[in-house]
N, C-alpha and C positions, 0 to 999 in steps of 0.2 A: 502492501501498500503509499504508493505517497504521502507526503507527510512536508511542509512545510514549518519550520521554527525561527523564528525571530530574535535579535538581541540586539539592545542597541548601542548604533553607537557609541564608542568612548568608553565602552567596560570594559571591558576586555584587558586591556591594560594597567588600568587602576587596581588598585589593592583595597577590592571591597569585592561583598559576592556579587552575586552575578545571577539576573534571574531571566530563564531561556523560556520563550513561550510558544505556544500557538496561531495560528490564522486564527481565536478567537479570542487571542489576550488572555488566555489562563495560563497562567505556568505553572511550568511541565519539570525545568529542570533546577536546580541547584548548580552552579558555577563556583568553589572556593579554593583555597590554595597561594601558591603562589613561584617565583620563577628567578633564577636571577644566580646560583654555584648549584655543585653536582646532587643529586640528591630529594628536590625540591619536587612539591609533587601537587599538581591542579588535579583535584577531582571533583566528578559530576553526579550531582544525587535528582532522584526523586524528589517529587516533594512528601511523599510519606518516610522520603531518611532513608531510603536506599540507595545504598553507594554503586551505579549503574557501569559506569567509564572514569579512569583512570588517566590521568598520563604521569612519568617519573624521568626527570630530564638528567638523564648517566654518564654527559660529557659537558662540558663546559667547550672549552677549547674550539677550535677551529673543527670543524666539524661536527658540530651541536649533535646528540644524541636525543632522542625520548622514546620510551619502551609504553609503549599501546596499551592499558588493561580494557578489559569487558569485565565487571565487574571484580573480581580479585584473580580472574584467567589472563594471561598474557598472550596479545592476538597481534600484535607486530611491535616494529623498530620502526622508530620516523626517523629518515637521516635528508640531510640539506645536501647536493650534491651537482658543486660547483661545476661549468664549465664554460669555455670562453663567451657566448652568447646570451648565454641568462643564467639563469637559478632551474635544481631541476629538482623534482621531492619525492620518494620514494619511500613506501611503506614495506620494510622485510615481512614476510610473514603471509599479509595479504595480499601481496601484488598489484596493490595500488597504487599509481601515479597522481602527481595535481600537477594539471594543468591549464593555461590563459592566464590572464595580469593578477596577478597576487598583491601587485600594488595600490594594483584601484580595487580588491577585493570583489573580483568576476574570475572565477577560475572556477574549473569542476574536476571533481575527483574519480576516477576510471581506474576497473578491471579488467587491462583490454579495452575491448567495444565496449564494455555493458557501464554504464556512466551514474556511480555508487551518492553524486552529494553536488548540485551545484549553488552556489556564491555570488549573490548579489547584493548592488545596494537597494532599500527599498524608503518611500515614505509615506509615514503610517500620520490619521491625524497625531498622535502623541509625540511626532517626534523623529528622528531619523534612524534608522534599523540596517540590521544585515539579515537580510534573507538566505537562510539556508536550507534548497529543496533536494530533499531524501527520500534515496526510489525505495526501500526498505525503511520501516521505524526498526529493526533492529540494531541496524547502521547509526541510524540518528548519534544516539550514547558517543561513539568512538569518532564519529565526521566533527562530531559539535569539538572533540578536546583538538585535534587535529587543527578544526580552523582557530581556536587560542595559539598553538601550537605556531601557527604560519605567522598570525597578528605578533606575534612577542619575535620573530624570526625581523618582521618588515619593521616593529618599534627601533629592534634593537639596529638595526641598520641605517636605519634613519639616527637614530642617539648618537652610532657611531660618527656618525656624518657632519654631526655637530649641528643638523633638523633639530626641530620640537617635535616631533610625531601630528599628523593632520586627522587620523585617529586610530581606537585601539579598541581593545574590548580584553574584559573580563581579571580574574581576580589572577594578578600573574607575578 
């Protein structure tokens, strides 16, 4: 079942709790945690308190790695692989790739030719949001964690270039 989730812009890179809502504005998930040093964790909880996914930073230096968990089971490792023309993102074990305009939050996650998630921006009555359209609800928690890491890398890339971030999200 295809579902759409919304996260308010300028929430992912802040040290706050971040709500993930559905298309009706109902809070579905709560994202908490922090980034910055090896071992830091960002956790995604259902509103009933159940841990549904998390992502752990396992290295901090060049080529940072993040382990992805669905519940308490490790399901993948997200790596940023650099090449000359653009950044390339790959999630081992799940065999997912991230393609598109990461900088402008318009990208998709694929497994071979199957689209897992599409990220874009949306303006709603209550403000500006990131929209995550996920093909299978079972993948939504892991997709939300991946989106948080990509935003973290984008935020830090801009920060390291001496620029303030335009937008960010989550409890990093």
